[in-house]
Steps between C-alpha positions, in 0.01 A plus 500: 500500500331523841368815664758689704431619856329835547650785703320635804482851357390614158718757323426661168694734282371831361598657174661841551642574160477878465607525137234374262520512126243692302365172366437372852319819596274467198406147593402509867297184492782301346744637755269405785483140386874495463567597860237273646630185336858586579421567864303174513823332395697677770230420757514138390875513550443610859240232557686211345843547652602390848550775760854636497579325175552670164297392202693254291432628150303762313323242285326360806400850613346589168259221444637146510214299647560312825205265445608136547477294181227276642278803568542662158182591309274365774282811528377806318424844639213740425614858552218755516579850377315828464665818370842428651689398185849571632455293813317224317773476237769473763313237700414300188870480415585425864263201516566382143866449590398237756509145369218391730253679273420350164296809411437851634148621420449876512137589559480856365190655656503851352230426243510850350876493441718304262771276635789742562789504256749501787366161607547344157843655458616391843395137452672487162819665619538261791421198282199385701232591246426135419451417867255784569141500381312831509129455558310818426183481707165604353370632832650670805417218739688374806371152421730489195799416718351155560447407135734206425689454177325257267840409351644397837231274642760227558667719764342500845718760676394858430641815660281810525673836544453875472718712275648692794628209710865400485578149624857369467540162333594338828164621635318357199671165554417505871135560415502222242652249740246595767222457243627150412428407863156671491380455143131551575560823691593859418864569582625858501691788652240757611275378786186671625240393753149537634324496835147473625374802693163402638295403197725700267811377323789740452803506274847517663767658275792434736466164679761425766444129558208343317395571142231371262568677170796514263487804273517470123809722505699175479396140553515153352196281452366208301365557150201294613398785729516746210257278310272484805503879532395533136215248532130576499476448875713811552307729263327695777828550685684611186222749427536639852877542456446664162243742641702592810838501324638338813530178700597249233764376744245445776274320254777269379620422854149430620428274203816295554438474874147377435615244241793364701402572864858625535653844566754674277875482572718803566861500381734765638722626218798719594535771239144509374426855393174683431545792262134604523499703821346804329250313283262208510150436626604510864580874474130582459346660811216247501722195449491368859122511527470347153711205617283453810191501282654253254572255780146526632339457158721212393465317832125500443540400135737211572311398813816500710793719593872484434729262686765659722839345562845584632684267261795685354830424333665776707413771751258784430646822363351826383463554127779714356390790283675766301320796658624793294459588137871571472574164657287319244654700219843389610379144460344579163779615281835318351533180281344500154747753361782262585576155376569231756876534452483875553294448815773279640750781452271754664416285800801606708527851357463820699147578378356258756480567870395225739234617743272323747143458388346697784666817372310500172 
């Protein structure tokens, strides 16, 4: 079944049920996961239906993969998570439902915490437990996101993603097809850039035309590059990333550019959604200067700079964030307490109100 056309606007639904049971109130984390996965399904409905055309059936809305047969099980995805169990559970289920992925690897980075029960329960309830592998990391290290699976060395296509990034399946397939045309490059949805200012190099968080970096929020790459990043030649760079707790994306982009002499590739994905507006490394006051310093240090270490390009699979757009806590909470809250059949019944019920994303 081929990918359907994407609408020009992205609409999501928010859960506004005002009457909660006592059991739901006692289990806030479980409720949050429930809403997030359900809303992902509704968002996917909006993304996968043609404008002005009603969705054909609830089964498609609630998780039937649209991956073409020939692209099934061609990739795996490494999802990095840290103390956001509700969001990570929802996203793990979201990506596990896609036939393009043979495995979803959850890199759990909270070394002082056990893997959350809600995560295990959610995977089991949605019958994706066998497709998801939870990798409990021994250290809190940004480099862990680039550790390949030793059981999947026969698969070259690897997606890297954060646990707060929602990409519809059509967006995943677009990225994969772009990667098939650029197998030695990084292909992803969040571009950044750099510029030379005199003898100094500066990081550009909002490029308008050219870019040179694709963030690790979501991209596809070759497993060969993951092996290169883990090699002895990159030890000094990995130590720098570990010490600074930053810039693993710059390091990976610069390594690939040096190996291939090619820039990354930006793919515009309608409906991509960043749930991490109020968290993340970039919220630190010193983040911008830290990025400038990373670029300078790594340019000296690699002996060359990044490669800028304006290649893109669509026009530039601003990243879409959920800016308010209440907005994120609306996206984190209604599916695990319902079976798939019950979700289908609830989909068109009065507890959902369609709102435009910029109102959240």
